N, C-alpha and C positions, 0 to 999 in steps of 0.2 A: 507696564503696558505690554511689553513684548510677550511676557508669560501669559497675560490675559488673551492676547491674540492667538497664541499657539494652542492654548488649552482646548478650545472647541474643535480645531482641526485635528488634534491628537485624539480627542474622543471619537470623532467620526472615523478616523483611521482604525481605531480599536474595534469598530463594528464590522470591518471588512471581512476578517476571518470567520466571524460568526455568520455573516450573511452568506458567504460562500459555502460554509458547512451546512446551512439550511438548504441551500440549493442542491447540494450533494444528496441530502436525505430525500428531497422531493424527486430527484432524478432516479435514485435507486428504488424508490417506491414504485415509480412508473415502469421501471425496466421489466419486471416479470409480467406486466400486464400488456406490454407491447409485443409486436411480432415483425418478422422480416427485416426490411431495411430500416424501419424506425428503431428497432431494437439495436441494430448496428450503430446508428447515429447516437443513441442514448449511451452506448458503451463509450464512444469517444468523448461525449460531453461529460460523463461521470469521471473519467480519468483526468480530463483537463481541469474540471472544476475542483476535484479533490486535490490535485497537485497544487492548484492555485491557492486553495485554502491553506495548505501546509506552508507554501512559500510566503503567503501573506502573514500567517501567524509568526513565522520565523522573523520576518521583517519588523512586525509591530512589537513583538516581545523581546527581540534581541538585536535588532538593527539591520540595516540593508546589507551589510557585509555577511551576516549570518544567512540571510535569504539567498544571496548569491552562492555562498558556500554550500548551502543545502542542495542547490541544483548541481553544482560541480561535483559534489560527493555522492549523488544518487542518480540523477538523470544521465549524466555523461558516462560514468562507468557502467550503469545499468544498460544503456543502449549498446555500449561497446561489447559487453559480455554476451548480449543477444546476437550481435553480429558474429562474434566468435563461435557461439553455439550453433547458429544456422550453417556456418561454413565448415566447421570442424567436428561438430558433435560434442564438444566439450564446453562446459561441464555438465550439461543437462541431458545429453543424448541427442540423436539425430532427429530434427524436427524442421518444419517449414511453415511459413505464414501464408495465409490466404490474402486476398486483395481487399478484404472487408474492413480493415482498420485504417484506411486513409493512406496518405502519401508514404512512400517507402524510400529508404536509402540502404544500399548494400543488402537488399532483400529483407529488411526489417522495418516495420512501420515506425515512423518517427515518434508516435505517441507512446511507444513502449517504454522509452526512458522515463517518462512522467509516471508510468505505472509503478516503477520502483520508488519514486519520490513519494507517491501518495500513501504507500504503506510504511515506508522506512521511517518517515518523520514521526507519525503517531507511535510506532513501535519503539523508537528511541526515547520518546518522552514517557511512554508507559514504563520502560525499564528504569528511567530516572525516578519515577514515582514509587516503584515497587521495591527497589533494592538500593543499597549504597555501596560505594567502592567501584573503581573504574572497571576492573575485570568482570565483576558481577554484572554491571550494567551492559558491558559489551556482550556477554553471553546471553543475558535475558533479552536484550534488544535484538540480537540476531535470531533467537528463537521466536520472538514476537513477530518478526518480519517473515521468516521462513514458514511459520505455521499458517500464515494467511494464504499461502499457495495451496494448502490442502483444499481450500474452497475455490481459489481463483482458476487454477489450471483445468480442473474438470469442467467448470462452468464454461470457460472460453473454448475448450476443445469441443464440447457439446454444441456450442454456438457456431462452430465451423471456422473460428478465427485462426487456429493452427492445429497441427496434428503431428504425431510422432511416427517415424518410420518403423520402429520396433518398440512397441509399448509394454513389453514384458521384460522382467517380472514387474508386477504392479500390486498395489494395495487391493485386498479383497473387495470386490464390488465396484472398483474404479479401474476398468480394463483399458482405458485409453491414455493413461498417464503412467510412464514408467517410474520405478523407484529412483532411477538415476537422476530424474528431474528434481526430486525432492532433495537428494544429496547435493546436487549442484546449487540449489537454493540455499541450503545451510552454509555451504562454503562461501558463496557470494555475500550472503547476509552477514557473516562474520567479518568480512573485509569492510563492508559498508558500515557496520556497527562500530568498528574501531574509529573510523573517521567521524561519525556522528557524535559519538561520546566524547571525542576530543573537542569537537565544536561546542558541546554542551558542558564541558568540564568546569568552566568558571561558574562560581556560585552566583545566583541571581534571584531576583524577586518576581520573575515573570509569571504571568498567569498562563497556565497551560490547559485551561478548561476545554478549549476547542479541540486540540488533538487528542486529549484523553477521551472526550465524549465521542469523537469520530472513531477511535479504535473500538470502543465498546459497541457503538452503533454498527460498525462494519461487521463485527462478530454476530450480533443479533440478526442483522439484515441478511447476512449470508446463510445463517442457519435456516431462517424462515424461507428465503428465496429458493435455495437449493432443495430443502426438504419438503416444502409445500407446493411451490409453483413450478419448479423446473424438473421435477422427476429425477433428482439426483440424490436420493436418500442416503446412499452409502457415503458419497462425498460429504454430504452435510454432517453425517455422524463422525467421520474422521476429522473434519474441520472443527466440529464442536468439541471433540476431545482434545485435539492438538492446540488450537488457538484458545480454547477455554482455559488452559493452564495459565494463561496470562490475562485474558479478558475478564474472567470471573473474579480472581483476586483484585484486579484493578478496579472493577465496579464496586467491590466491597470496601476497598481502601478509600475510594472517592466519596463514599457515603458518610465517612466519619467526619 
C-alpha cells in the first residue's frame, strides 16, 4: 500500500526537471527576440530556471543530499570567486558588474552563483557519459564547463552586464573579453569539476537525459543566438569550436 501511494508522487517529481528544462528552452528562445529591460529580466529568469532544473535533477536522480551538495559545490564557490575577482582581479582579470542583474552583495549580483551551477552540472554529467575514470572525467568536465564561457562572457559583456578594465590580449574578433578570463575559468572549472565528480563517483542507475539534453541545447542555442541574432559572429565561432569538442561527441553518443 505504501509503495502504491508513493509511486504517483515519485512519478510527478520525476517530471519537475523536464518541466524546468522546457521552461529554460522557451526563455532562451525568447531572449534574442526581446530588448532592453525585458531582455535583462529574461537573463535572470534563464539563470534561475536553468539552475533550478539542475538542482531538481540532482534531487530526483540522486537524492536531496546531492541537490544540496550541488549548490554547495558550485553556487557558493562560484559566487566567492566572483567576489575575489571583482576586488582583486584574480583569477579572471579586473572587471566590474553593472546594476542590471538584480540584488548584489560585495559588488557581485547574487544570481551569478547560480550561473556556475547551471553550466557545471550538465558539464559534469556530460563528462560522465563521454569518458570513464575519475581523472578523465574531471578534465573533460572542467573543459565542458569552461568552454561554455566562450559564448557566455561575450554575450553578457555586449549586453552591458559587466566589463573588463583591460580586455587585452583577447581572442581575435572578441575584443571585450581578455584571455585572462578564460584562463581563470579553466582554473576554477578544474576545482569545481573535482568536487562534482566526487559527488557523482558512486555508480547509479539515474536517468541523466535532462542535463545531457540541456548541454547540447545550450550549445546549439548559443551558436544560433550569438551567430544569427546578437551580431557576435566571432564569439559564436570560438564557442562552436571550443564547446563543440564536448557537445558534438555527446550528441552522437546519446543517439546510440
